[in-house]
C-alpha positions as CSV (number, residue, x, y, z in Angstrom):
1,E,30.0,126.3,115.9
2,G,31.9,125.5,118.6
3,V,35.8,124.4,118.5
4,P,37.2,121.7,116.7
5,Q,37.3,118.5,118.2
6,G,40.2,117.4,120.0
7,S,41.0,120.8,120.2
8,V,43.0,121.9,123.5
9,L,40.5,125.0,124.1
10,S,37.6,122.3,124.0
11,V,39.0,121.1,127.4
12,T,39.8,124.2,128.9
13,L,36.2,125.9,127.8
14,F,34.4,122.3,129.5
15,I,36.3,122.7,132.5
16,L,35.2,126.5,133.1
17,H,31.9,125.4,132.1
18,L,31.2,122.4,134.4
19,S,33.1,123.9,137.4
20,R,30.3,125.8,138.4
21,I,28.1,122.8,139.0
22,L,29.6,122.6,142.3
23,H,28.2,125.9,143.3
24,V,24.7,124.7,143.6
25,L,25.4,122.2,146.0
26,P,23.8,123.0,149.5
27,S,26.4,123.8,152.7
28,S,25.9,120.1,154.4
29,V,27.3,118.3,151.0
30,S,30.4,118.2,150.0
31,G,32.0,117.7,146.4
32,T,34.6,116.6,144.3
33,L,34.6,117.2,140.0
34,Y,37.3,115.9,138.1
35,V,36.8,116.9,134.4
36,D,33.5,114.8,134.4
37,D,33.5,112.6,137.2
38,L,31.7,114.0,140.3
39,Q,31.2,112.8,143.3
40,I,29.4,114.2,146.6
41,S,29.4,113.3,149.6
42,C,27.6,113.5,153.1
43,Q,28.6,112.3,156.8
44,G,26.7,111.8,160.1
45,S,25.0,109.5,162.0
46,N,21.5,110.0,160.7
47,M,20.6,108.2,158.0
48,A,17.4,109.8,157.4
49,L,18.9,113.4,157.7
50,M,22.0,112.9,155.2
51,E,19.3,110.7,153.0
52,R,17.3,114.1,152.2
53,Q,20.1,115.9,152.3
54,L,21.8,114.1,149.7
55,Q,18.5,114.0,147.4
56,K,18.3,117.9,147.6
57,A,21.3,117.9,146.3
58,V,20.9,115.4,143.5
59,N,17.8,117.6,142.2
60,K,19.7,120.5,142.2
61,L,22.3,119.3,140.1
62,T,19.4,117.5,138.0
63,T,17.7,120.8,137.4
64,W,21.4,122.8,136.5
65,C,22.2,120.0,134.4
66,D,18.3,120.2,132.8
67,E,19.2,124.2,132.1
68,N,22.6,123.7,130.5
69,G,22.0,120.9,128.2
70,H,23.5,118.0,130.2
71,S,22.3,114.9,131.7
72,L,22.5,112.4,134.7
73,S,22.7,108.8,133.9
74,P,20.9,106.8,137.1
75,E,22.5,103.6,135.1
76,K,26.2,105.0,135.1
77,S,25.5,106.6,139.2
78,R,26.3,104.5,142.2
79,C,26.1,105.1,145.8
80,V,28.4,103.7,148.6
81,H,27.8,103.7,152.2
82,F,30.8,103.8,154.5
83,C,30.4,102.5,158.1
84,R,32.4,100.2,159.4
85,K,29.2,99.2,162.0
86,R,27.6,96.1,160.6
87,N,24.1,96.9,159.7
88,L,23.8,99.7,161.9
89,H,22.9,102.2,159.3
90,P,20.1,100.9,156.4
91,D,21.0,101.9,152.8
92,P,20.1,105.1,151.7
93,V,17.4,105.4,148.8
94,I,18.7,108.1,146.4
95,Q,16.9,108.8,142.9
96,I,17.5,110.3,139.9
97,G,14.6,111.3,137.7
98,G,12.6,108.8,140.1
99,V,15.1,106.0,139.1
100,D,17.0,104.4,142.4
101,I,20.8,104.8,142.0
102,P,22.4,101.6,143.1
103,V,23.9,100.8,146.0
104,V,27.0,99.1,145.7
105,Q,29.9,97.9,148.2
106,E,32.9,99.2,146.3
107,I,33.7,101.6,143.6
108,R,36.1,103.1,141.9
109,F,36.9,106.6,141.3
110,L,40.0,108.2,139.6
111,G,41.6,104.9,139.6
112,V,41.1,104.1,143.4
113,I,39.1,101.2,144.3
114,F,37.0,102.5,147.5
115,D,35.4,99.8,149.5
116,H,32.6,100.3,151.7
117,K,34.5,99.6,155.0
118,L,37.7,101.6,153.5
119,T,39.5,98.2,153.7
120,F,41.0,99.1,150.3
121,I,41.4,94.9,150.0
122,P,40.2,95.0,147.0
123,H,42.1,97.9,145.3
124,V,45.1,96.5,146.4
125,L,44.0,92.8,145.1
126,H,43.2,94.5,141.5
127,L,46.4,96.2,142.1
128,R,48.6,93.1,142.4
129,K,46.9,91.4,139.9
130,K,47.5,94.4,137.3
131,C,51.3,94.4,138.2
132,E,52.0,90.8,138.2
133,R,50.3,90.9,134.8
134,S,52.8,93.7,133.7
135,L,55.8,91.6,135.2
136,N,55.4,89.6,131.8
137,I,57.2,92.7,130.0
138,L,60.5,92.5,131.8
139,K,60.5,88.6,131.5
140,V,60.2,88.9,127.7
141,L,62.9,91.0,127.5
142,S,65.9,89.7,129.3
143,T,66.7,86.4,131.0
144,T,69.7,85.3,132.8
145,T,72.1,85.0,129.9
146,W,70.6,87.4,127.2
147,G,68.6,90.5,126.7
148,A,68.1,94.3,128.1
149,D,70.7,95.8,130.5
150,R,69.8,96.3,134.5
151,T,69.2,100.0,133.7
152,S,66.8,99.5,131.1
153,L,65.0,96.9,132.8
154,L,64.5,98.9,136.1
155,R,63.2,102.1,134.0
156,I,60.8,99.9,132.5
157,Y,59.9,98.5,135.7
158,Q,59.6,102.2,137.2
159,S,57.7,103.6,134.5
160,V,55.0,100.8,134.0
161,I,54.8,99.0,137.4
162,L,56.0,101.1,140.0
163,S,53.7,104.2,139.0
164,R,51.3,102.5,139.2
165,I,51.8,101.0,143.2
166,D,52.9,104.8,143.6
167,Y,49.1,106.2,142.2
168,G,47.4,106.8,145.2
169,C,49.6,105.6,148.1
170,E,48.1,108.5,149.6
171,V,44.7,107.3,150.3
172,Y,45.5,103.5,150.4
173,G,48.3,103.6,152.4
174,C,46.3,103.7,155.3
175,A,45.5,100.1,154.8
176,R,46.7,97.3,157.5
177,S,50.2,96.3,157.1
178,S,49.6,92.8,156.2
179,I,46.8,94.0,153.3
180,L,49.9,96.3,151.9
181,R,52.9,93.1,151.8
182,N,50.7,91.7,149.0
183,L,52.3,94.1,146.8
184,Y,56.0,93.7,148.1
185,T,55.9,90.4,146.7
186,V,55.1,92.3,143.1
187,H,58.2,94.7,143.8
188,H,60.8,91.7,145.0
189,S,60.1,89.7,141.7
190,A,60.6,92.5,139.8
191,L,63.5,93.5,141.0
192,R,65.3,89.9,140.7
193,I,64.3,89.8,137.3
194,C,65.7,93.4,136.5
195,S,68.8,92.2,138.6
196,G,68.8,88.7,137.7
197,A,69.6,87.7,141.4
198,F,68.7,84.1,142.6
199,R,65.2,83.6,144.0
200,T,66.6,83.0,147.6
201,S,68.2,86.1,147.7
202,P,67.3,88.4,150.6
203,V,64.9,91.2,149.7
204,H,67.6,93.7,151.3
205,S,70.1,92.9,148.8
206,L,67.7,93.4,146.0
207,Y,66.8,97.1,147.3
208,V,70.6,97.9,147.7
209,V,71.6,95.9,144.3
210,C,68.8,97.9,142.2
211,H,69.2,100.8,144.5
212,H,65.4,100.9,144.9
213,L,63.4,101.9,148.2
214,P,61.5,98.9,150.2
215,L,57.7,99.9,149.4
216,H,56.9,101.3,152.9
217,L,59.8,103.9,152.9
218,R,58.6,105.1,149.3
219,R,55.0,105.3,150.6
220,K,56.3,107.4,153.4
221,M,58.3,109.7,151.2
222,L,55.7,109.8,148.6
223,C,52.9,111.0,151.2
224,A,55.4,113.5,153.0
225,Q,55.9,115.2,149.8
226,Y,52.3,115.3,148.8
227,F,52.0,116.7,152.2
228,F,54.2,119.1,151.9
229,R,53.0,119.8,148.5
230,L,49.4,120.6,149.5
231,Q,51.1,123.2,152.0
232,C,52.5,125.6,148.7
233,H,48.3,126.1,148.0
234,P,46.6,127.9,151.0
235,T,43.5,127.1,149.1
236,H,43.6,123.0,149.5
237,P,40.8,121.1,150.6
238,L,42.6,119.0,152.9
239,R,44.2,122.3,154.5
240,R,40.9,123.1,155.9
241,M,40.2,120.0,157.0
242,T,41.2,120.1,160.9
243,L,41.0,117.8,163.7
244,P,38.7,118.4,166.2
245,I,39.4,118.5,170.0
246,G,36.8,115.9,170.7
247,L,38.2,113.9,167.9
248,G,41.6,113.9,168.7
249,R,40.8,112.4,172.0
250,L,38.7,109.7,170.2
251,Y,41.7,109.0,167.8
252,N,44.3,108.6,170.8
253,A,41.7,105.9,172.8
254,R,41.5,104.1,169.9
255,P,44.3,103.7,167.9
256,S,42.9,101.2,165.3
257,N,41.0,104.0,163.8
258,V,42.8,104.9,161.1
259,L,43.6,109.1,161.3
260,P,42.5,111.8,158.5
261,F,45.7,112.1,156.0
262,C,47.0,115.4,157.0
263,E,46.7,114.1,160.8
264,R,48.4,111.0,160.1
265,I,50.9,112.1,158.0
266,K,51.8,114.8,161.0
267,R,52.4,112.3,163.5
268,S,54.5,110.0,161.1
269,L,56.9,113.4,160.9
270,A,56.9,114.2,164.3
271,D,57.5,110.4,165.5
272,S,60.9,110.7,162.4
273,G,61.8,113.6,164.6
274,F,61.1,116.5,161.6
275,P,61.1,119.5,162.4
276,N,57.6,121.3,161.9
277,V,58.7,123.6,159.2
278,Q,56.3,125.9,156.9
279,I,56.6,125.8,153.1
280,C,55.9,128.7,151.1
281,P,53.1,129.4,149.5
282,I,53.1,129.6,145.2
283,D,50.9,132.5,143.8
284,F,50.1,131.5,140.5
285,L,48.7,134.8,139.7
286,S,51.7,136.6,140.6
287,F,52.1,138.3,136.5
288,T,49.9,137.7,133.6
289,P,50.9,135.4,131.1
290,W,51.4,138.1,128.8
291,D,53.1,140.6,131.3
292,V,55.8,138.4,132.2
293,P,58.6,140.9,134.0
294,Q,61.9,140.7,131.5
295,I,65.1,140.9,134.2
296,S,68.4,140.3,132.0
297,F,72.4,140.6,134.0
298,Q,75.2,141.9,132.8
299,N,78.1,139.6,132.2
300,P,81.3,141.3,131.4
301,F,83.6,137.8,132.1
302,S,82.1,135.9,129.7
303,E,85.0,135.5,127.8
304,F,87.3,134.2,130.4
305,H,87.2,131.2,132.2
306,K,87.9,131.0,136.1
307,S,90.3,127.7,135.5
308,T,92.8,129.3,132.7
309,T,92.2,133.4,134.2
310,A,94.7,134.7,136.5
311,P,92.6,136.9,139.5
312,A,94.2,139.9,138.5
313,V,92.1,140.0,135.2
314,F,88.9,139.4,137.0
315,Q,89.6,142.3,139.7
316,Q,90.6,144.5,136.5
317,L,87.6,143.8,134.4
318,F,85.8,144.4,137.7
319,C,87.3,147.9,138.1
320,Y,86.6,148.8,134.5
321,H,82.7,147.8,134.8
322,R,82.5,150.0,137.9
323,L,84.0,152.6,136.0
324,Q,81.5,152.3,133.2
325,F,78.6,152.3,135.9
326,S,80.0,154.8,138.8
327,A,76.6,156.3,138.9
328,H,74.9,152.7,140.7
329,V,75.6,152.1,144.2
330,P,77.3,148.8,144.0
331,I,75.6,145.9,146.2
332,F,77.3,142.8,146.6
333,T,75.2,139.5,147.6
334,D,76.2,135.9,148.3
335,G,74.8,132.6,150.1
336,S,76.8,130.2,152.1
337,K,76.1,126.4,152.9
338,T,77.8,123.8,154.8
339,S,76.5,120.5,156.8
340,S,75.5,122.7,159.7
341,H,75.2,126.4,158.7
342,V,73.1,128.4,155.7
343,G,73.6,132.1,155.9
344,C,73.4,135.1,153.3
345,G,75.1,138.6,153.5
346,I,75.1,141.4,151.6
347,V,77.6,144.6,151.6
348,V,75.4,147.9,151.0
349,A,77.3,151.2,150.9
350,Q,79.7,150.0,153.0
351,E,77.5,147.9,155.2
352,I,77.4,144.8,155.9
353,F,74.3,142.9,156.9
354,S,73.6,139.1,157.3
355,R,71.3,136.3,158.3
356,K,71.0,132.8,159.4
357,L,69.1,130.5,157.3
358,H,67.4,126.9,158.0
359,N,69.6,124.2,157.4
360,M,67.0,122.4,155.0
361,C,68.1,125.7,152.8
362,S,69.7,125.0,149.1
363,V,72.6,127.2,148.3
364,L,70.3,128.1,145.3
365,T,68.0,129.7,148.3
366,A,70.4,131.1,150.0
367,E,71.5,133.4,147.2
368,L,68.0,134.3,146.1
369,M,67.6,135.5,149.4
370,A,70.1,137.3,149.6
371,I,69.3,139.0,146.6
372,L,65.8,139.9,147.9
373,F,67.5,140.6,151.4
374,A,69.3,143.2,149.3
375,L,66.4,145.1,147.4
376,E,64.3,145.5,151.1
377,K,67.6,147.2,151.9
378,I,67.1,149.4,148.7
379,S,64.1,150.3,149.5
380,C,65.1,152.2,152.6
381,F,67.7,154.3,150.7
382,H,67.3,157.4,148.7
383,T,69.6,156.4,145.8
384,Q,68.1,156.1,142.7
385,K,70.7,153.8,140.5
386,F,72.0,150.8,141.9
387,C,73.9,147.6,140.8
388,I,73.7,144.1,142.5
389,Y,76.4,141.8,141.8
390,S,76.1,138.3,142.6
391,D,78.8,135.4,142.3
392,S,75.1,132.7,141.5
393,M,75.4,132.3,137.5
394,S,72.0,130.0,138.4
395,A,70.4,132.7,140.5
396,L,70.2,134.9,138.1
397,E,69.3,132.7,135.4
398,A,66.5,131.8,137.0
399,L,65.5,135.7,137.5
400,S,66.1,136.0,133.9
401,H,62.9,133.2,133.2
402,P,60.6,133.6,135.8
403,H,57.2,131.2,135.2
404,D,54.3,130.4,137.2
405,R,56.6,127.3,138.3
406,A,59.8,129.2,139.3
407,H,61.2,128.9,143.0
408,P,59.0,131.1,145.1
409,L,62.1,133.7,146.2
410,V,62.2,134.5,142.2
411,L,58.7,135.4,142.3
412,D,58.9,137.7,145.8
413,I,62.2,139.0,143.9
414,V,60.5,139.8,140.7
415,C,57.4,141.4,142.3
416,L,59.5,143.5,145.0
417,L,61.2,144.6,141.9
418,R,59.0,145.9,139.6
419,N,57.3,147.8,142.8
420,L,60.8,149.5,143.1
421,Q,61.1,149.9,139.4
422,S,57.8,152.0,139.6
423,R,58.9,154.1,142.2
424,G,61.6,155.3,139.5
425,L,64.5,153.3,141.1
426,E,67.2,152.0,138.2
427,I,68.4,148.3,139.3
428,L,70.7,146.5,137.6
429,F,71.9,142.6,138.2
430,C,75.7,141.7,137.1
431,W,77.5,138.3,137.5
432,I,81.1,138.2,138.9
433,P,83.3,135.2,139.6
434,S,83.7,134.3,143.6
435,H,87.0,134.0,145.3
436,V,89.0,136.1,142.9
437,G,90.2,138.7,145.3
438,I,87.0,141.1,144.7
439,N,86.5,143.2,148.1
440,G,82.6,143.3,148.2
441,N,81.9,140.0,147.1
442,E,85.0,138.8,150.1
443,S,83.2,140.5,152.6
444,A,79.6,139.4,151.3
445,D,81.0,135.4,151.8
446,A,82.5,136.1,155.2
447,A,79.1,137.3,156.6
448,A,77.0,134.7,155.0
449,K,79.8,132.4,156.8
450,S,79.6,134.0,160.2
451,A,75.6,134.9,160.1
452,T,73.6,134.5,163.2
453,I,70.4,136.6,163.3
454,Y,68.1,134.0,162.1
455,F,65.6,134.8,158.9
456,E,61.9,134.1,160.1
457,R,61.0,132.7,156.3
458,P,59.0,129.8,155.1
459,L,61.2,127.3,153.2
460,P,60.7,126.6,149.4
461,Y,58.9,123.0,148.9
462,S,62.0,122.0,146.3
463,D,64.3,121.9,149.7
464,V,62.2,120.6,152.4
465,K,61.4,117.6,149.5
466,K,65.3,117.2,148.9
467,W,65.8,117.1,152.8
468,F,63.3,114.6,153.6
469,S,64.8,112.2,150.7
470,H,67.8,112.6,152.2
471,H,65.9,111.7,155.7
472,I,64.4,108.9,154.5
473,K,67.6,107.7,152.7
474,S,69.4,107.7,155.9
475,L,66.5,105.7,157.6
476,W,67.3,103.3,154.8
477,Q,71.2,103.4,155.3
478,E,70.0,102.2,159.0
479,L,67.8,99.4,158.0
480,W,70.7,98.3,156.0
481,D,72.8,98.4,159.0
482,Q,70.9,96.4,161.3
483,Q,71.5,93.7,158.5
484,T,74.6,92.2,160.3
485,R,74.7,88.6,158.7
486,N,73.8,90.1,155.2
487,K,76.6,88.6,153.1
488,L,76.5,92.0,150.3
489,R,76.6,94.1,153.6
490,T,80.4,93.0,154.0
491,I,81.2,94.5,150.1
492,H,78.8,97.3,149.7
493,P,78.0,98.6,153.0
494,L,77.3,102.2,151.8
495,I,74.0,102.8,149.8
496,G,74.7,103.8,146.7
497,M,74.4,102.8,143.2
498,W,77.4,101.4,141.7
499,P,78.3,100.5,137.7
500,I,76.6,98.0,135.9
501,V,78.5,95.5,133.3
502,P,76.8,96.3,129.7
503,M,76.8,92.4,129.3
504,R,73.7,91.0,130.7
505,T,75.1,87.5,131.3
506,F,78.3,88.9,133.3
507,D,76.4,91.6,135.1
508,V,74.1,88.6,136.6
509,K,76.9,86.7,137.4
510,L,78.6,89.2,139.1
511,T,75.1,90.8,141.1
512,R,74.7,86.8,142.3
513,L,78.4,86.5,143.7
514,R,78.4,90.1,145.6
515,I,74.6,88.9,147.1
516,G,76.3,85.5,147.8
517,H,73.2,83.1,146.8
518,S,73.9,81.3,143.4
519,R,72.2,78.2,141.7
520,L,75.6,76.7,143.1
521,T,75.6,77.1,146.5
522,H,71.2,77.8,147.2
523,K,69.7,75.6,145.1
524,H,69.2,73.1,147.9
525,L,66.5,75.8,149.4
526,L,64.1,75.3,146.9
527,S,64.5,71.5,146.3
528,G,64.4,70.7,150.4
529,E,68.1,69.0,150.2
530,R,71.0,69.6,152.3
531,C,73.2,72.5,151.8
532,P,76.4,71.3,149.3
533,A,79.9,70.7,151.1
534,C,83.4,71.6,150.2
535,T,84.4,68.0,149.6
536,T,88.1,69.3,150.6
537,C,87.7,71.5,153.8
538,Q,84.1,69.9,155.0
539,V,82.4,73.0,155.4
540,D,79.3,74.5,154.1
541,L,79.8,75.3,149.6
542,T,79.8,79.6,149.9
543,I,80.8,81.8,147.0
544,H,83.3,83.4,149.9
545,H,84.5,80.2,150.2
546,I,85.3,79.4,146.9
547,L,86.5,82.9,146.2
548,V,88.8,83.6,149.1
549,E,88.8,80.4,151.1
550,C,89.5,77.0,149.8
551,P,92.9,76.2,149.0
552,V,92.3,73.8,146.3
553,F,92.1,77.0,144.0
554,N,95.3,78.9,145.2
555,N,97.2,78.0,142.2
556,H,94.3,80.0,140.3
557,R,94.3,82.8,142.8
558,F,98.0,83.0,142.0
559,R,97.8,83.0,138.6
560,F,94.8,85.3,138.3
561,F,95.2,87.6,141.0
562,H,98.9,87.4,141.6
563,S,97.9,86.5,145.4
564,V,96.9,83.7,147.3
565,S,95.8,86.1,149.9
566,V,92.4,87.8,148.4
567,N,89.8,90.2,149.9
568,I,86.5,89.5,148.3
569,R,85.4,93.7,148.2
570,D,88.7,93.4,145.9
571,L,87.1,90.9,143.7
572,V,83.6,91.9,143.7
573,G,83.7,95.1,144.9
574,E,82.3,98.4,143.5
575,H,85.4,98.2,140.5
576,P,85.4,94.1,140.2
577,H,88.7,92.5,139.1
578,P,89.3,92.1,135.8
579,H,89.7,88.4,135.6
580,I,87.1,87.4,138.3
581,F,85.3,85.6,135.5
582,T,88.4,83.9,133.7
583,F,89.2,82.8,137.3
584,L,85.6,81.0,137.5
585,N,86.0,79.7,133.9
586,A,89.1,77.9,135.0
587,I,88.0,76.4,138.1
588,G,84.4,75.3,136.4
589,I,81.7,77.0,138.2
590,F,81.2,79.7,136.1
591,N,78.0,78.2,134.6
592,F,77.2,76.9,137.6
593,I,76.4,80.5,139.3
């Protein structure tokens, strides 16, 4: 009778059943399947040959469906002839059960619109129209005087609109920059609504105020992260797609032609100076879900807090623990990370070993690498009982809760530990506090900091992802440093998230003061009028002039700021002056900001 409708098991069984449909395709035809969305493709320069191959594949699919209780619908099927040459090849004629499959100029597959020339213009325009409608959600939730705060609006924008722009950017990101600029207006409009910035505000100021990357840097980051993630999966289809030497020369001779995704990202990373690194593969079948190894660790120091306990107390507790487990050989592990060095060190039976790691590695990776290094050394000893002491609670917690998405080194450690335990070895884990005078831990720490022998090993995806995110932010900072005439940059030179004012009205006013664009000073740009001037000083009216320079307001400055000579960064910086809005009210321009 099957399974109940809506059951979780029904989806799994359906996928297991339908996934076999790809096995009937001939070798010359490739196909991809996502639940019940199936596409097959064939490439070449001989249309007649490709037409025969595709028709043969369709006939095999039809036969398989008839034998397994399914059916292919000609009305719901579409054929697209991808070719950038005009009228070079005739459109193919493919049939399902004697009915021609319609040939269309564009097709939507898994949410991305593919046009027959792969310009992605229809997809970008459709995406822009859809996102512009969603901007109304932000508009009804807040204005410049009332409504949700900036943090809530940015979260809504990121979940409702920006997520749509991010989806599929690895595919449509190869479109021309002039086409991708259609999405910039959506991004800028959303940031203006969320921050309440005036309409003439520079876009670079919007990025910094809202702490959102420019779209081209965000797209570069997402594409690189996807490239790193697929390196974790040895069976990923894209890993098997290598560019032949002949085609590489053709792409070099014709830069206007778009490279395949992997080659495009490789060249982009090389141009950015990103080092060529190997990513740790993820083995989802290291152990079955019903046979997950259980690793526990001891913590004899749990009742004592490091900040309120003298080091001598920890040393005595450690000595007592060693008396209890005197039959176990002590092994001390530690990892170290600075801005220019990452290393791990272990102390085994009075012998010290250390290895230098890649600078991308995190502290957790260094700690886990030290434990893995210790287990590899244990396999060479004839002793049967060992106790591994580590000062990393996060590493031990990760080992005690392994799962299929855990750190790849955790899976390696668990597998090696199970292998050692099957040989009769007894291995215990124990947490110890760092830098409290325990000799073995201090020696391992010193060894990790002075390691010189490089440990050749692939890097975890999480470490590479984090490092590349910092790299993208450094590129953003360089772009911000080039905005030498930007008013906000004098107040906010280093990109970072500043605290917001809870009340919407004051937050909008403060944002406009920081950016330097307000209704009073920049409305003339929208109406085509002349720039307003200060009647006393006969200079252009600016926020900086009103807050700092104009002598008309000196009495008010002394009254509210207790000084005539003030700095604009002290008034509207990261921690604005508590009387800034009272000052604006007193001089009568608060409602004109």
